[in-house]
ZARODO-610785 format. One record per residue (C-alpha): x, y, z. Coordinates in steps of 0.05 Angstrom, whole numbers, padded with zeros to 5 digits, always signed. Example, Ala and Ser with C-alpha at 12.3 -4.5 7.8 and 13.67 -1.06 7.14 Angstrom:
# residues 2
+00246-00090+00156
+00273-00021+00143
# end
This chain:
# residues 589
+00621-01098-00620
+00666-01152-00647
+00659-01182-00716
+00615-01244-00713
+00622-01273-00783
+00626-01344-00756
+00678-01392-00782
+00687-01365-00853
+00753-01338-00827
+00779-01409-00819
+00766-01433-00890
+00792-01369-00922
+00858-01331-00910
+00858-01302-00840
+00834-01229-00841
+00879-01172-00822
+00882-01151-00749
+00821-01117-00722
+00845-01072-00667
+00792-01021-00650
+00813-00948-00647
+00819-00925-00575
+00771-00871-00553
+00797-00803-00532
+00838-00805-00468
+00800-00792-00405
+00821-00778-00334
+00845-00836-00292
+00786-00869-00260
+00776-00851-00187
+00736-00870-00126
+00674-00828-00117
+00690-00782-00060
+00757-00814-00048
+00781-00750-00016
+00713-00722+00002
+00685-00714+00072
+00631-00766+00058
+00681-00821+00041
+00726-00804+00099
+00666-00805+00145
+00647-00875+00120
+00718-00899+00129
+00721-00871+00199
+00658-00910+00216
+00696-00974+00199
+00759-00953+00236
+00718-00933+00297
+00697-01005+00311
+00770-01030+00311
+00815-01033+00372
+00851-00966+00382
+00922-00993+00370
+00901-01025+00304
+00864-00963+00281
+00925-00919+00296
+00970-00965+00256
+00923-00964+00196
+00917-00888+00196
+00993-00882+00195
+00994-00900+00120
+00953-00875+00060
+00884-00906+00058
+00868-00904-00017
+00894-00975-00031
+00870-01007+00033
+00828-01069+00016
+00814-01105+00081
+00835-01115+00153
+00843-01186+00180
+00836-01203+00254
+00846-01275+00276
+00846-01298+00348
+00917-01308+00375
+00951-01282+00312
+00978-01215+00290
+00929-01168+00256
+00941-01151+00182
+00922-01097+00132
+00917-01119+00060
+00926-01071+00001
+00920-01073-00074
+00974-01111-00110
+00979-01168-00059
+01014-01123-00009
+01002-01131+00065
+01032-01109+00131
+01026-01127+00204
+00988-01075+00245
+01008-01093+00315
+01059-01138+00349
+01007-01158+00401
+00964-01218+00380
+00890-01208+00372
+00851-01226+00435
+00779-01249+00444
+00764-01182+00476
+00786-01147+00411
+00740-01190+00369
+00681-01181+00417
+00690-01106+00417
+00684-01105+00341
+00625-01152+00339
+00587-01111+00391
+00594-01047+00349
+00567-01073+00283
+00500-01101+00259
+00482-01174+00271
+00512-01227+00227
+00466-01258+00175
+00460-01331+00156
+00522-01326+00112
+00563-01296+00170
+00566-01227+00140
+00550-01161+00173
+00559-01087+00157
+00558-01017+00182
+00495-00976+00166
+00501-00924+00110
+00568-00953+00086
+00591-01004+00035
+00638-01039+00084
+00630-01113+00094
+00651-01152+00157
+00653-01228+00153
+00666-01274+00212
+00698-01342+00223
+00665-01383+00278
+00691-01443+00318
+00650-01507+00325
+00612-01476+00384
+00592-01415+00344
+00640-01365+00377
+00671-01313+00331
+00746-01327+00326
+00764-01287+00263
+00741-01225+00225
+00752-01200+00154
+00735-01126+00148
+00731-01107+00075
+00734-01033+00057
+00676-01014+00012
+00688-00962-00042
+00643-00935-00097
+00687-00928-00159
+00673-00887-00221
+00696-00911-00289
+00703-00985-00275
+00651-01002-00329
+00681-00957-00383
+00710-01017-00422
+00641-01050-00426
+00597-00988-00428
+00573-01006-00498
+00550-01074-00473
+00515-01044-00412
+00476-00995-00456
+00459-01048-00508
+00401-01076-00469
+00431-01146-00467
+00435-01191-00406
+00507-01193-00381
+00542-01245-00337
+00606-01223-00301
+00657-01277-00281
+00723-01272-00245
+00761-01294-00183
+00747-01261-00115
+00773-01190-00106
+00776-01167-00178
+00718-01118-00172
+00655-01156-00195
+00610-01126-00142
+00640-01057-00154
+00622-01062-00228
+00551-01085-00211
+00542-01024-00167
+00564-00976-00221
+00523-01012-00274
+00461-01004-00231
+00475-00930-00220
+00489-00917-00294
+00426-00952-00319
+00382-00919-00267
+00410-00848-00270
+00435-00841-00342
+00392-00891-00380
+00329-00878-00338
+00315-00952-00330
+00274-00983-00274
+00330-01020-00237
+00319-01067-00178
+00378-01094-00140
+00369-01162-00106
+00418-01150-00050
+00442-01211-00012
+00480-01190+00051
+00469-01117+00032
+00536-01119-00005
+00516-01079-00067
+00476-01022-00036
+00506-01022+00034
+00480-01039+00103
+00419-01008+00133
+00349-00994+00107
+00368-00935+00062
+00408-00955-00001
+00476-00923-00008
+00480-00863-00057
+00529-00904-00099
+00471-00942-00131
+00436-00878-00153
+00361-00883-00166
+00363-00960-00165
+00315-00994-00117
+00342-01046-00069
+00307-01109-00044
+00345-01139+00016
+00350-01214+00019
+00336-01240+00090
+00381-01301+00082
+00422-01330+00025
+00374-01388+00013
+00319-01338-00001
+00355-01303-00058
+00318-01342-00112
+00250-01324-00082
+00267-01250-00078
+00290-01251-00150
+00222-01277-00173
+00186-01230-00125
+00223-01170-00155
+00196-01187-00225
+00126-01201-00202
+00116-01142-00156
+00159-01083-00177
+00158-01080-00254
+00233-01075-00265
+00267-01067-00332
+00334-01089-00304
+00350-01135-00245
+00419-01135-00214
+00441-01197-00175
+00508-01215-00142
+00536-01285-00135
+00489-01334-00169
+00514-01399-00139
+00459-01452-00136
+00416-01490-00187
+00353-01458-00160
+00382-01388-00170
+00403-01407-00241
+00331-01429-00255
+00304-01365-00225
+00351-01326-00271
+00322-01363-00332
+00252-01346-00309
+00271-01273-00305
+00302-01273-00374
+00241-01308-00405
+00197-01252-00378
+00235-01201-00419
+00274-01170-00361
+00348-01153-00371
+00391-01189-00320
+00460-01165-00298
+00493-01214-00251
+00557-01247-00226
+00566-01321-00216
+00612-01369-00180
+00667-01384-00229
+00727-01350-00261
+00716-01368-00334
+00663-01390-00383
+00694-01459-00381
+00680-01463-00306
+00605-01454-00319
+00604-01506-00374
+00635-01556-00326
+00590-01537-00267
+00525-01577-00271
+00490-01531-00221
+00503-01468-00261
+00505-01495-00332
+00434-01471-00343
+00460-01399-00343
+00493-01413-00410
+00438-01458-00438
+00449-01524-00401
+00488-01584-00427
+00456-01648-00452
+00482-01714-00479
+00461-01729-00550
+00470-01796-00587
+00481-01787-00662
+00466-01836-00717
+00523-01870-00754
+00517-01825-00815
+00512-01760-00775
+00572-01779-00731
+00612-01795-00794
+00591-01729-00826
+00612-01689-00765
+00675-01730-00755
+00658-01741-00682
+00639-01796-00634
+00567-01820-00632
+00556-01792-00562
+00569-01717-00557
+00552-01657-00513
+00506-01602-00539
+00474-01540-00512
+00403-01555-00490
+00370-01486-00490
+00384-01414-00508
+00430-01382-00456
+00401-01340-00400
+00455-01287-00414
+00472-01257-00482
+00542-01233-00463
+00595-01262-00417
+00652-01219-00389
+00712-01251-00355
+00746-01202-00308
+00818-01225-00309
+00847-01168-00268
+00830-01096-00251
+00849-01072-00320
+00836-01131-00366
+00770-01162-00388
+00755-01217-00438
+00688-01209-00473
+00647-01264-00507
+00595-01223-00544
+00555-01284-00565
+00549-01335-00509
+00510-01385-00549
+00562-01387-00604
+00620-01391-00554
+00588-01449-00515
+00574-01487-00579
+00646-01480-00602
+00672-01499-00534
+00630-01563-00532
+00660-01583-00599
+00730-01575-00570
+00746-01513-00609
+00797-01462-00586
+00762-01397-00567
+00791-01327-00580
+00753-01276-00538
+00754-01201-00547
+00805-01173-00497
+00794-01102-00471
+00850-01069-00431
+00850-01003-00393
+00913-00961-00387
+00918-00947-00313
+00953-00880-00323
+00913-00848-00379
+00848-00886-00373
+00848-00901-00449
+00818-00967-00472
+00848-01017-00521
+00806-01070-00555
+00844-01131-00581
+00798-01170-00627
+00814-01224-00677
+00765-01239-00734
+00781-01312-00720
+00733-01327-00662
+00747-01402-00656
+00789-01456-00688
+00773-01530-00692
+00817-01583-00658
+00884-01593-00693
+00886-01523-00724
+00941-01502-00677
+00992-01543-00637
+00966-01568-00570
+00893-01571-00592
+00893-01636-00632
+00847-01673-00584
+00810-01660-00520
+00793-01588-00534
+00809-01537-00481
+00830-01552-00411
+00811-01510-00351
+00881-01482-00349
+00876-01460-00421
+00816-01416-00406
+00840-01395-00337
+00860-01326-00313
+00912-01298-00361
+00958-01241-00340
+00950-01208-00407
+00974-01143-00377
+01045-01171-00386
+01039-01172-00462
+01088-01130-00499
+01126-01124-00434
+01194-01136-00465
+01200-01062-00481
+01184-01040-00410
+01244-01047-00364
+01205-01030-00301
+01154-01085-00314
+01209-01135-00330
+01243-01120-00263
+01176-01132-00229
+01170-01199-00265
+01238-01221-00241
+01227-01197-00169
+01160-01232-00165
+01180-01297-00197
+01147-01339-00142
+01081-01303-00146
+01018-01318-00187
+01035-01269-00243
+01059-01324-00290
+01094-01308-00355
+01062-01356-00405
+01101-01380-00466
+01070-01412-00528
+01118-01461-00563
+01114-01479-00637
+01158-01534-00663
+01201-01534-00599
+01215-01584-00544
+01173-01570-00482
+01221-01611-00438
+01279-01567-00459
+01242-01505-00436
+01225-01536-00369
+01297-01556-00357
+01321-01486-00375
+01270-01455-00327
+01294-01501-00271
+01367-01484-00284
+01353-01409-00285
+01302-01412-00228
+01248-01382-00272
+01190-01410-00232
+01141-01359-00260
+01149-01383-00332
+01095-01431-00356
+01080-01465-00422
+01010-01451-00449
+00972-01484-00505
+00925-01424-00514
+00958-01373-00559
+00913-01316-00538
+00936-01324-00465
+01010-01324-00481
+01057-01268-00463
+01108-01292-00515
+01110-01340-00574
+01173-01380-00588
+01175-01408-00659
+01226-01454-00692
+01256-01421-00754
+01222-01447-00817
+01160-01473-00781
+01118-01410-00789
+01125-01371-00853
+01102-01299-00862
+01027-01296-00869
+01016-01363-00832
+00955-01369-00787
+00999-01373-00725
+01035-01307-00738
+00970-01272-00758
+00936-01293-00694
+00996-01272-00653
+00992-01204-00688
+00918-01198-00674
+00929-01207-00599
+00995-01168-00599
+01035-01226-00572
+01110-01217-00586
+01141-01272-00630
+01213-01295-00622
+01244-01342-00673
+01292-01397-00650
+01348-01418-00697
+01349-01491-00676
+01312-01538-00629
+01369-01542-00579
+01375-01520-00507
+01426-01464-00520
+01385-01432-00575
+01320-01440-00536
+01352-01410-00474
+01376-01350-00514
+01306-01340-00543
+01273-01346-00475
+01321-01295-00444
+01304-01248-00501
+01229-01257-00491
+01237-01244-00417
+01285-01186-00426
+01338-01221-00383
+01398-01196-00424
+01419-01142-00375
+01491-01168-00368
+01501-01153-00443
+01498-01078-00429
+01555-01083-00379
+01596-01123-00430
+01584-01073-00485
+01602-01014-00440
+01669-01049-00429
+01679-01052-00504
+01663-01127-00511
+01616-01151-00566
+01572-01211-00548
+01554-01262-00601
+01568-01255-00675
+01541-01206-00726
+01498-01259-00759
+01460-01270-00695
+01441-01196-00691
+01392-01158-00736
+01404-01088-00760
+01480-01096-00757
+01487-01121-00686
+01473-01100-00615
+01534-01055-00610
+01512-01015-00670
+01442-01007-00642
+01470-00980-00577
+01516-00933-00615
+01454-00908-00653
+01421-00894-00585
+01482-00855-00561
+01482-00812-00623
+01407-00799-00617
+01417-00780-00544
+01468-00728-00564
+01420-00701-00616
+01363-00697-00565
+01408-00660-00516
+01429-00611-00570
+01362-00597-00603
+01313-00609-00546
+01268-00650-00593
+01250-00724-00589
+01285-00773-00636
+01262-00841-00660
+01311-00898-00671
+01308-00954-00722
+01266-01016-00709
+01297-01068-00663
+01275-01132-00629
+01253-01132-00558
+01316-01146-00518
+01357-01095-00559
+01304-01043-00546
+01310-01059-00472
+01385-01046-00475
+01371-00980-00510
+01320-00962-00456
+01372-00975-00401
+01425-00935-00438
+01377-00875-00443
+01356-00880-00370
+01429-00882-00348
+01437-00814-00382
+01377-00785-00344
+01329-00785-00403
+01263-00821-00414
+01244-00865-00473
+01183-00902-00498
+01171-00957-00549
+01127-00938-00608
+01099-00975-00668
+01081-01048-00675
+01122-01110-00688
+01165-01119-00729
+01175-01043-00735
+01172-01028-00660
+01226-00978-00643
+01251-00931-00588
+01232-00858-00582
+01279-00816-00538
+01245-00758-00503
+01277-00692-00482
+01282-00675-00409
+01222-00638-00381
# end
C-alpha cells in the first residue's frame, strides 16, 4: 500500500522516490480457455446467430482480439478489435431480414435493450426506431480473462470496499468477474453478484463458470437493481456483494446501506475519474456526499478560504477508488476520504499509478510520497483547483517513450487519435508551444497542468534547480524532463522535438558526415561522438558476442543510437533511470 503520511511531505523536503519493487515476472495474462474447446464453442454460439456471409468474413481473421460486431440497417457491417482497429465485413448493406434473423435466435431483450446467449458471456444490445423496431445491433464478444486483477490483488484481498471507474470498454466488468471468482474460490468468501442484464455471470439460469463459486442474483429490470442489492444482504448472508454500473441516486443509497451493514462492496460506477463522481450530484454519496458549509469570519481567515466552502458530508461508501485508464494502467486512491477532502480544497492529487508490462506481465508501481499539494504549489494550480481535464484519462503508457522508436513511430502515425502526448510547461510560453504544434501539425500534443499526467516536462533553464519540488515529483512519476535554453520559439521547438523523438533527419545528416548544431548544445561531447561510441560498441558486440552498455545520453540521442543499432541488424534497449539512462546493445540471438 502507498505511504499515507498526510501533508508532512509538503512542509518538509520532498522524500526520495518511492517506486515499489516489481514482483517476479509472470506469464503474460491470457483468456481462460482462449484456445480451448469450451471458449471456441461459446464463440461459435455467437457466430451462429449472424448472417452466413458476415460469419465467414469474421472467421477469416484471428479471433483473439475481436471485441464486437456492429450491424446497422442499411449500412455496412463492421468488426471492431482491440486497439481501435476495425474492418468492414461485407460490401452488402445490412438488411432488416439480417437483423430479424439475429433477434429471432437470441433471448428476449430486457428493459435496457440488452440480450444474451445462454451459457455464454456475450452481450447483444439493440437500437430501436421510434416505433420500437430493431434497426441496429451491437454484439459484444464476452471473454473471461485471467490476471486482469493482478495489479490490485493486494486491494482485493484487503477486505476493503473497492470502486472501479473508467470509460467504456477498458475492462471494468471483466475485472469484476475475476474479483468475484478470486474471492469465492481462493479467499472462500460468500460472494453474491447482483447481475443486471446478466452481464457479469452470463445469460441463462446457470451462472457462467468464470464467476467460480459466486452466487448470482439476476435483476429483472434496471430500475430494480437497488431492490435486489438490498434483498441480497437481507436474504443470502453475503460477505461480499459485486455490482456493475451504479448509475442512480437510489442505487448509491442502496450501496451505502450495504456498507453500513458490514458487507464488502465491489462495484463500478458511471464516470471515468474520481473528479466525475465529486461533480455528479446523483452519485456523490458513493464518496461521502458533498455539502455546502458557511464558515465564521475567524475560521475562514484561519483557513485562508472563502466563507462558503464545500465539504464531505459523510464517510465514503468505498474505502478505495481505482481509475482504469487503459488496459495496462490503473490509478489508485488508497484513501478515498482523504482524496475527496483534498480535492474539495482545490489541491492537486497524485494517485498511485500501477502499470502492467504487456509482454512480461510484470507490474510497476509509481508512487510519490507527496499525495497532494495545495493551490499555488505548482504552476497552473494557483486558483480553481483541478479541472475535469486535469483528472481525465491519461495515456501514461507513453511515459519514457522517448527511448522507444517503435512507440514514437506509433505516436506520429496516430497523431489525430485520442492518444494525446501531454506536455507540462514550467516557465515557458504556452502560446509559443501551440503555434509550434500548428506549424508542425502535431495535433496530438496537448498542454497539461497536472504533472502526474504528463508524458514530458519542458522547463526553462534556471527555473528549476536540482532538488526542487518540480524535479523530484517528475522523478517520482518517471516523467522525462527536458530543459529549454531560452523562452523563444526556436529553442522551445528544439526541446519539443527532442521530447517527442522527432529528430530522425539528424541521423541522415550525420551519416553524410554533417554535424548539426554546435558542441555546446550537445552533452557528452556532441551527437556525432555519441553515434561513434555506438558504432564502436557494435563492433565490440559483433566480435565478442556479449552485450555492451553505452554512456548516459538524453532521450533523442538515445533514439538515434537505437536506429543506428537497428540498421545493423542488432537489438538494443534503454536501461537505468534519468539522468543516467543509457543504451544497452544486445548480441544477435
